[in-house]
C-alpha positions in Angstrom: -72.0 -52.7 -66.3 -69.9 -49.6 -64.9 -66.4 -49.1 -66.9 -63.9 -49.5 -65.3 -61.4 -46.7 -64.1 -58.7 -46.5 -66.6 -57.0 -50.2 -67.2 -53.8 -51.4 -68.9 -51.7 -55.1 -70.2 -48.1 -54.7 -69.0 -45.6 -57.1 -68.3 -44.2 -57.6 -64.6 -41.8 -55.8 -63.4 -39.3 -55.8 -60.8 -41.2 -52.8 -59.0 -44.2 -55.2 -58.8 -42.9 -58.0 -56.6 -44.7 -56.9 -53.3 -47.9 -56.4 -55.1 -47.5 -59.4 -57.1 -46.8 -61.9 -54.8 -49.9 -60.4 -52.2 -52.1 -61.2 -55.2 -50.7 -64.5 -55.6 -50.7 -65.2 -52.0 -54.9 -64.1 -51.7 -56.0 -66.1 -54.9 -54.4 -69.3 -53.8 -57.1 -69.5 -50.8 -59.5 -69.6 -53.8 -56.8 -72.4 -55.6 -56.0 -69.9 -58.2 -52.4 -69.3 -59.4 -51.6 -65.3 -59.9 -48.1 -65.8 -60.8 -48.1 -69.1 -63.2 -45.1 -71.0 -62.3 -43.7 -68.9 -59.2 -42.6 -71.1 -57.0 -40.7 -68.7 -54.2 -37.4 -68.2 -56.9 -35.7 -64.7 -56.6 -38.3 -62.2 -58.3 -35.6 -61.4 -60.8 -35.1 -65.3 -61.8 -38.9 -65.5 -62.5 -39.0 -62.3 -64.6 -36.6 -63.7 -66.6 -38.5 -67.1 -67.0 -41.9 -65.7 -67.9 -40.5 -63.3 -70.4 -38.5 -66.7 -72.0 -42.3 -68.4 -71.8 -43.3 -65.7 -73.9 -40.8 -66.8 -76.8 -40.8 -70.4 -75.5 -37.6 -70.7 -73.9 -37.3 -73.4 -70.6 -40.7 -74.0 -71.3 -42.3 -76.4 -68.5 -43.3 -80.2 -69.6 -46.7 -79.7 -70.9 -47.0 -75.8 -71.5 -47.0 -73.7 -74.4 -45.5 -70.2 -75.1 -47.5 -67.4 -73.3 -47.9 -64.4 -72.7 -48.2 -63.4 -69.2 -49.0 -59.6 -68.5 -50.5 -58.3 -65.4 -53.6 -55.4 -65.4 -53.0 -52.0 -63.6 -55.1 -49.5 -63.0 -54.5 -46.2 -60.6 -51.3 -47.4 -59.9 -52.5 -50.8 -58.3 -52.5 -54.6 -59.7 -56.1 -55.8 -60.1 -55.4 -58.8 -62.2 -53.5 -60.8 -64.7 -54.0 -62.2 -68.1 -52.1 -65.2 -70.0 -52.3 -65.5 -73.2 -51.7 -68.8 -74.7 -49.7 -68.7 -78.0 -51.1 -71.9 -78.7 -53.4 -74.7 -77.5 -51.9 -78.4 -76.4 -54.6 -81.0 -75.7 -55.3 -80.2 -72.5 -55.9 -76.3 -73.4 -57.9 -77.5 -76.2 -60.3 -79.2 -73.5 -59.9 -77.1 -70.3 -57.5 -74.1 -70.8 -57.9 -72.4 -73.8 -55.9 -69.7 -75.4 -56.6 -66.7 -72.7 -56.8 -67.3 -68.8 -57.5 -64.8 -66.4 -57.6 -63.6 -63.1 -59.2 -60.6 -61.1 -58.1 -59.8 -57.6 -61.4 -59.7 -55.0 -61.3 -56.7 -53.9 -61.6 -55.3 -57.7 -64.3 -57.3 -58.7 -67.7 -56.0 -60.4 -66.0 -53.7 -61.6 -65.7 -54.4 -64.9 -61.8 -55.3 -64.8 -62.2 -58.6 -66.3 -64.3 -57.6 -69.5 -61.7 -54.9 -70.0 -58.9 -56.9 -69.4 -60.3 -59.6 -72.0 -61.2 -57.1 -74.8 -57.5 -55.8 -74.6 -56.0 -58.9 -74.7 -58.2 -59.7 -78.3 -55.4 -57.4 -79.8 -52.4 -59.0 -78.6 -54.0 -62.3 -79.8 -54.4 -61.0 -82.9 -50.9 -59.6 -83.6 -49.6 -63.0 -82.8 -51.8 -64.0 -85.7 -54.5 -66.3 -84.1 -58.0 -65.2 -85.3 -59.8 -68.0 -83.7 -59.6 -68.4 -80.1 -60.8 -71.0 -77.5 -61.7 -69.3 -73.2 -62.8 -72.0 -71.1 -64.5 -71.6 -67.7 -65.9 -73.2 -64.8 -69.8 -74.0 -65.4 -70.6 -72.8 -62.3 -68.5 -69.1 -62.9 -71.2 -67.2 -64.2 -69.6 -63.9 -63.7 -66.6 -65.4 -66.2 -69.0 -66.7 -68.3 -71.1 -63.1 -68.6 -67.5 -62.0 -69.5 -66.2 -63.9 -72.3 -70.0 -63.3 -73.2 -70.1 -59.5 -73.2 -66.5 -59.8 -75.4 -68.3 -61.9 -78.5 -67.8 -65.5 -76.9 -70.4 -68.0 -78.4 -70.7 -71.0 -76.4 -69.7 -74.3 -78.1 -70.2 -76.9 -75.4 -70.1 -77.7 -72.1 -67.4 -80.6 -71.5 -66.5 -83.1 -68.1 -64.6 -85.8 -67.3 -61.2 -83.6 -68.0 -58.2 -83.8 -64.9 -59.7 -80.8 -63.4 -62.7 -81.0 -61.0 -66.1 -80.1 -63.0 -67.5 -79.0 -66.0 -65.9 -76.6 -68.5 -68.2 -74.0 -70.6 -66.1 -73.7 -74.1 -66.4 -70.8 -75.9 -65.3 -69.5 -79.2 -64.3 -66.1 -80.2 -63.9 -65.0 -84.0 -61.3 -61.9 -84.4 -62.4 -59.9 -87.3 
């Protein structure tokens, strides 16, 4: 696997609006929500909401506190990651502690693996030492990322509210 260019995870800022909205539109074509919870509100309001969700403030129904970060390399947004601080019933079945996505032109360059690796330290700092990661059974790229970061397959689950079978992995943090 190639090592990605220097990547850092960081919160969204005002300066990210154009790149983030472009990524959101692009990934919507793949039925993937780059900006979780964005519904067209003013950017500054969205940033305030995202920060509140991290602390559990004004969470939409069914949501749990989560840290939303973007991945940046060479001044460009390459992806995003959402670290959920706890699991509810739906996340236990289908979502897991961490969700991530990489913008299509940056795929295949090791960014997803590096994003997940860096997020493990953040997860540990939240007091989570055993975390669940879930991907579509057909998403072999994501399964490989999870396995490369220490994920151990527990099961393949079917029958949830979202279509398709889900591969469920656990990562034990030291």
